[in-house]
N, C-alpha and C positions, 0 to 999 in steps of 0.2 A: 338463285336461278337465272343462265349462263343468257345472255340472250347478244342477238347478232343486228336488231335488227335497231331502226334508227330512231332513237329518243323521238316526243313528243309532243310538241312546243310547250313549256313548261306551266303550267297553273295559278290565278293568280295564290289563291288560298296557304299556295306553300309558299308565300311570304313569311320573314318572325310579325311581331304587332312593330317592332321599330322600324321598319320598312312602310308600313301604314304613314308612320309621322314625317316618314322624310317624302310625300305624294307633296304634304299641303306647307311643304316647307324645303325641298331635298337642298337647292343650292345652296341659305344659306348653310343648313349644316355641309355641307358639302365644302364650302369655304370654310367655316369653323374650323372642320377638320383637318382641312391642307396649310392651314395658319397653322395647327397649332404641331405638326408636323417640322416647318419651319421653324418655330421656336422652336424644335426640340434640335436642330441641327448637329450645333454647337455640342451638347452634350455622349456620351461614347452610347455603341449601343445596350450594351449593358450596364447601364447603370436606369435604363429608360424604363426597366422593367418593373412590373411594380410587385416588391417587396414577398417575398408569400411569408412571410408576420402580419403581413397586412391581410391579408387573406381568414375570415371569422372561423375561427375554429371548427362553431358549428356546424357549418354550412361545406368549409372550407372537402375536396373528398381527397380520403385515405393514398397518400401519392405509393408509388409503385417503385419500389431499391430504399425509400426518401433515406434511411442509417448510410444506402452504402454511398448516394450523393454525397452527402456531406462528405462520406469520412475519405472520399475521389479530390473535392474542389484544393483543398491545398496541395495534394500532394502533383498532381498533373498540372493547375498550372504553375505552379513554379519551376517546371523542368520543362514545360515548355516554352513558357518568356524569362526563365534565363537563354535557351537557342532563341528567341528569334532577337533578340537584343543586340548578338552579333547579324539576323539575319536577317532581316525585316520580308525580303520570299520567299522561305526559309519552307523547304520539296514542294516547291514551285518551279515547273524551266520553265524554259526560256519560250521554245511553241507552244502556250501551253493552252485552254479553254476553261481558263480560271479566272473571276473576277477576286482580286485579291482580299477587297473589303467586304467582297463575298464568306470570304474564307473566315476573313480576320470577326463575321460579326456570331459566326456558329460559331465559331475556336473558341467564343466570349462564354457559349452555352453550356458549352465541354462535362461543364460538372454537374447540373438540371437535366440533363438529357431521359435520364430515366425513373422522373420527378413526374408521377404528373398531372402536380396542383402546378408545372410548371412549362409542361410536352404535351399540347393538340394528339402529338403523333401515339401516343399510350397509347389512348383508348381507341388510337386509327385503324392501334396495325390486328386488332382481331380481322380485323373485315377486309382487311387490305392481306389476308394471310388466308382465308376463307373463299375468294374471289382469284389468290393462284391455285389453289390446293385442287378445286375444280375445273378452272379450264386445265391444265394442266393430267389432272382424270382421265376430260373430256377429247383429249385433245390426242395424250401423247399417250402411246402404247409405254408399258415397263423397262426397263431397259432388260438389259439378260443377265440372268441370275436374281430376281427377285421376286421376295418366297409372297407372300398373300397378308402378311403382319397390314392390317388397315389401320394402328394407330403408325403406323411409317408412310404416309403414299406418297414421300418425294427417294422411297428410298433409293441407294443407288443413283442419284439422274444430280452430277455435275452443279453446280449456279451459280452464278455473280451477282452479289448487291452492291449498284453504281451508286457509291453517297452514302455508304451505308451509317452515317455520322457517327453515334455512338452503338451502333449492333446493335435495337429492336429488330429490326427484318431479317438479322443477321440470324441471331439465334435463335428468331422462331421455328424461321429450313434448314437451321442449326437441328431443332431437337424433332426434323419430320421428317429425318433418314435423308439428309442429303450426304451424300458419299464424300462431297468436298463444299465447303460457302465460302470465297471470297469475299470479305467485301473489303470496296479503293470507295478510300473521300482527297479530297484536298488538303484537308484540312491534320495535317498530324497531332494536333490536340484532341478531336476528337476516336479520332484514333484510335492515340493511348487508354482514349475512357475505355473506349468499344474492346480491349483490348480487356484493360482492368475486370471488367465484370463478369469475362467468359471464362477467368479468370475463374476470378469471379463461387460462378455458377459450376462450380460440379470440374471446371477446368475441358472446357469447354477449346479449345486453344488444339493449330495438328504441334507438330517436336518442334516443329523450326521457327515458331513464337515465343517459347517456351525461352529461360531461360539458360546458361551453360551447369550454371548450380546448382538452380532447380534440384529438388527431391522430388517435383509431382511428376504421375508418370503421364507422358504423353496417351492419352485414349480421343480427343476430339477430332472433330474435323472441322472444324469457323481457321482458317487464315483470310489477317490484318492485314491493308496496303493502305501506310497512311501519307503524303503531301500528292499523291500522284493521277491523275487525270483517267478516264478512262482513255483517253488517245493516245497518251504515253506506256498506260499498262499492255493494251492490244499490238502494238510495236513491240513492245517487246517480247509477249504474251510468245506470238503469230513466230517471231524470231525462232524463240525456243522451241516450241509447235514441230518447224522444222524441224534446225537440229537433233531433237528427242526421236523425232523420225525418221531420219536418211544412220543416227547410231542405234537407235533401240529396236528398229525392226526388225532382226535375224535375234533375238530375245525376247525371254519373257516376260521382261522387267515393266510395268504398267507407264505409259508417258507423263509426268506432272501438270502436263504444260497440254492434252488436251484442250476440243470446244467446249465450250459448257449448255446444257438442257434446256437453263433458264436463264434469260437477266432481266432482275429489275435494274429498273432510274424510276425510285416512286420519289413525289416531291424532290424532282432536281432540278429537272429542265429550267423551272422558270426565277434558278440562282442561275448558268451559267451566259454569256455571252453570244455564243454557239449551241443550239438544242440540237441545228442538224446533221454539225458533228460530231455530236457528242454519242448522235442515237445513232449514226452509220459508222461508229463507231465502235459501239455495243452488237448491231449484228455481224461484228466482222469475228464475232468473238461465236455464234451462235451454228451449234451442228443441223442441219440436215435435221426437222421435223423441230431444231428448237421451238424457245416461247419468247419474244420479250414484253414484260408488262412493265405500260408510264402509268404513270400516272400523277393528275398535276392538276391546279386551277381553271377552271371556263370562265373566259374574258365574256362575261357579260356586268348587266348592270345591277346584276340577282350578287351577284357576289363582288364587284363593289364593295356592296349595303353589309356583306355576310363579312368576308375575309377579309377586310381594313376596315371598315371604320366601327362594325358590330367588334368585332377579336381583338382589331386593337386599340379604341378608344371608347370602347362603351365597355364590354370586361373584360380587357385586359387583359386578355389568355392571351395573349401573343405581343413583345414588346410591338411600341410603334418602327416603324419604316422596315421589318421584317419583309413585306411583301411590295411589289412595284406593278400596281392593275394593268403595267403598258408588256405585263414579260408572263401572263397568263397565254393559254394558249386553248382552243377549240379541240374536241378531238380530232374535226376534219380539215387545221392547222396538222396536228400532230403523226393524223396519215395520212399528207402530202407527204410531209418527212422522211418518214421510217421505210413508204411499201412504195416512193419513187424514185421515176430514177433522175440526174438532172444535168442533160443534155448541157455533154463537156467534158464533164465528169468521169473519170475511168471508171471504173466497173472497184466496190468495196466490198462486197461480197464475200469470204472467206471462200464463195464455189463463184465460179462466175454464168452458170445455170441455175441461179440463187436467186426465188425473190423473197419480198414477205407483202405477206398478206394475214387484214386486221378477222381476226375468229374471234371480240365478246368485246364489251364493252358494258360497260356498267355506271350508275355517278354513288358518291359515294356521299351520305344522307347526317344528319346529327338530326339526329334527337327532342325536340322543341322538353324542358325549357332551356334549350339554347347548350348552361351555366353545368352537366353531368357530364360534357365531351361525351355521350353516348350513338354510337354511333348507325346505320343498318345499310346495306346495302339498294337500290333502282334503277334498275334501267331505264328504266323515264326518268330522268329527272339525272339531270349530265351540268345542268345547271351556275353550282359551283364543285363539289373537287368530286373527279372521275377519274379513273384507272382504265386501260384500257391492252390488249392483250392482242399481235402479231405474229404470226408464224412465219418460218424461213418457208416458206415452198421451193423443194426440187424436181426440174424439171422429167420429167421422163422420155419426150426427143427425142 
């Protein structure tokens, strides 16, 4: 169910069992965690991951595409590492909203992107897709020429996935009927993994993504762009769109750089230096009535306990150092970034009479016993992971 109401204060009984132990001596546990993090600061991000082989096979969840993960580990790493040895800032522009340390962090994780034992987003992805489907169905009219095929709820919609990583969400949105799904990520290495997986999955790539020597037909609707931030993409995309509108206005050809019906930025803004810049660039790429979906982690003590102490130090579901609590954002803060004008800043929306409005909000909650990585939507619990939707409004005045 979609909710636009403000969430109620969290109930204490929703805290996991380990939080009760923190109540007796939180300072000791937090200090221990911080000391452990400092002790590991000299090690590489990848080496701090708990090896998959160390997980007892009897209790470990079955990974998604585990054979694919193993097959791409060597080829993708070898190609990208060779390029990086020549240029440590490969793919990152001069005026960029990307933290090279964060880019390197996720690049080192690329070969494990589709392994559910290593990536919690694999388990979270179904409820993210569910939220997007419900909101889009409720707040957007179907594009012209769309039939009533319920198996393709995003049919004929143009979609942009910011921070696409290895393509988890991108491929899901592609399967739901998007006419074009563009995935962009600042890491060229994770985009190579995404391309390999989409090609592996019955070739979902568009023609320009295929090698010229490929004999595989181009039947897909996914286009990946690696080594670019959304600000860089928006600048190029809007310029190309203006050129196309001028040169093709009197023809029947489709415009390759039209604006998007849906833009997603899921689990991204906590990893960039300037989230406001990212979100405002994202709104410039939306059509009127287009919807921006944003998900991140709320900055609460509960999120510190779950997303950092539990996930990184206790269960080791994500590598130590993945998250910085100070980079977590509340729904109110993100709403301010997306919907409010900044005094003295020129309009950034594609249409000057357009503004953004929050239309839906929900928490994404992990079910006990937490190790199974099963998630559900709860509009009343946004204390840790949450997802919101913001629609571009066009004034009729």
